[in-house]
N, C-alpha and C positions, 0 to 999 in steps of 0.2 A: 761130659766127654763127647768128643766129636763123633757124629754118626758116620764119618768116613771110615772109621776103623772096621776091620773085618770082624765078623761075628763068630768066626771059627778059625782054627789053625789052618795054615796052607796045606800041611800034611800032618800025619800022625806024629812025626818026630819034631815038629815045630812047636815051641812054647806058645802059650796063650798070647796072641798078638794084641790083647788089650793092655798088657803090661807096658810100663815105660820103656822106651827104646825099641819096641816091637811094632810101632805104627808104620804102615807102608807108605812110601813116597815114590813118585815117579821123578826121574832125573833126566836131564837133557844137557849134553855138552855141545856148545855152539861156538862158531866164529861170528863176531859181531861187526858189521861194517861201520865205518865212521858216520857221524851224525848226518852230514849232508847227503851221503849216499842212502842212508836209511830213509830220510825224508823223500828222496827221489823214488825209491822203491815203494814206499808207503803210498805215494800219490798214484802209482800204477795199480796197487792193490785196491785202493779206494775207488778208482775209476771202474775197475773190473767188478767190484762188489755192487756198485750202483747199476751198472749197465746190464749185468747178468743175474741180478737179484740173489747175490750170495753175501749176505751181511756179515757172516763169520770171517770173511777174508779181511775185513777191516781191522780185526783185533789180533791177527797173527803178526808178531814182531818180526821184521825181516832178519833172517839169520841163515847161516850155513850149518846144518845139523851134522854132528860128528858121531854121536852115540846116544842111544836111549836105553835106560835100564830102570828096573823097579827093585827097591830094596828097603830094608828096615833102617830107620833113622840112626840106630846105634852103630851102623857101619860107616857113617859119614866120615869120621875122623881118619880111619884107615884108608878109605878111598881118596880123600883129599890129600893125604900125605903122599900117596903113590902118584897121583896126578901132578902134584907139585914137582916131584922129581922129573917127570916126563917134560913138563913145561920148562923147567930150568935148563934142560939140555936142548931145547928147540930154538932154532934160529928164526927170527921174524921173516916173513915172506910176502911177496905181492900176490894178490888175488885179482884176476881179470874176469870181468863179466861182459858177455856179448850175446845179444839176441835172446830169443825165447825158445823153449823146448816144451815137451809134454811127456806124460806117462798116460798113454791111452788106456781107458777113456775117462780119466778121473782127475788129472792134475795138470795144471799149466804152471810153468816155472821159468826162471831166468837161468840161462846157461852159464856155467863156470868153465872158461876156456883153459885156465891154468890149473888143471885138476891134480897134477902129480904131487905138488907140495902138500895139498890137502890130504890126498890119499896116503902119503907117507906119514903124515901126522896121525891119521886114523890107525895105521899099522902100529905106531908107537903106543897109542892109547890101548891097543889090544893087549899090551903087556899087563894091564890091570884087569883083564876080563874075568879072572877067577874071583877077584874081590867083588866085581859087579854082578856076578851070577848069584841069584837068590836060590833057585832050584832048577830042575830040568824044565819046568813050565815057564820060568821067568829068567831067561838068558838075555844078556845085553845084545842090542841090535846095532851093529855098526853100519853107518851110511857110507858106502864105498863109491857112490856116484854123486859127488858134491853138486849142489844146486841151491837156489833160493826159490822157494815155492811162492807163487802168486796166489793160488787157491788149490785146495785139495778137496776130495770127496764131491766132485761135481756130478750133477745129474747129466744124463746123456746129451740133452739139448744144450745145457750150459757149456759142456766141453766142446761139442761140435761147433757151435756158433762162436764161442770164445777162441778156439784154436784157429778157426778160419780167419779171424781178424788178427790175432797176435802172431801167427806164423809169418805174417807179412809186415810186422812192425819191427823197428829197431830199438835196441837198448844197449848202452855201453856204460861201464863204470869200472872203477878199480879202487882197491884199498890195501893198506899194509896190515896183515894179520900179525899183531905183536902180542896178542893174548887170546885166551879162550875163556868162556864163561860156563860155569856149572849152574844150571837152573834146577829148581825144585818145586814140586807141587804135591799136595795130598792127592791120593788116588780118588778120582771122581771130580776134582776141581778142574776149572777151565784154564785159569791163568797161572803162569810160572812166576816165581820170585828168584832173584839172583842170590845164589848161595855163596859163590866164591869166584873171584877173578884170578886167573893164573897167567902171570906175565911170562913171555918167551924171553929167556935171558942168554941163550947161546953159551951156556957154561958147560965145562966137562963134568959129566955126571957118571958115577960108577954105580951100576946096579949090583947089589950084593946078592949072593946066592940065597934063595929062599925068601926074597923080599916080597914076593907075591902073597905070602901067607902071613905077613906081619899084621 
């Protein structure tokens, strides 16, 4: 049995997490740029990683994060069904990238200038937040300021020198967001795997009363 499993329940009311279906996973919902743009962003990340000695930046797949949450694997089907309904009612939209930004003093990123459609999508995904909530200590985290990270968790000197350079550099790109990906990894693992792709179909979708609890 995987040593990633918890050795004790999350709280007194939680069943033994060693049981099938009670293994904890971390989930990440993202927008995925097209292949050419991913390669362009990846080249920037690789250059930054080499120049400022941040090898971890090389292994982060370029994406726009929408929500992160932690839950038991047995909840996947319900969450997927709910997200499918949200995606079916979503219209594909253009995402514009321009220039660099930062979160002082730890992250350098690529700016998203067409924020509103991404933010509207995040609002719709919030309809599923009750399903995504494990307990009061493990609530879903919705990313309301869309961006593509070049590197996170920088040391002060890496951030200061990197931002001095990248604040004066240019970057442009665009892609059509016509789907979102749900990624998954065991708690403690580094790499995510694709669990499900949700196509944006622009269909009329009726949300039934109480659907959050199915």
